[in-house]
C-alpha angles and dihedrals in degrees: 000000000000107000098178120117123217125228095267092049091048090051090052091047090054091046091050091048088055094054105279099246103198090203088068107034118188094223134013089245097044094131093052091048092046089051090054089049089050090055087055091049093244095118137015121224127210118195104176125155094351093306123118124208133164128199130195118245124214089258091050090052088055090066092053 
């Protein structure tokens, strides 16, 4: 399994580690990238009541 992250994924990981403010997204496709990172267990995503929030996992912190 390829466990490398590309530049866009790394930018989103950093952004999530800083609090993932959806008012100032790091890339236009941040939610898509975060979803891919979630599938790889690098972030968790919470989509409750119309709000979107991502959190870094321990594995995701490893890449930072």
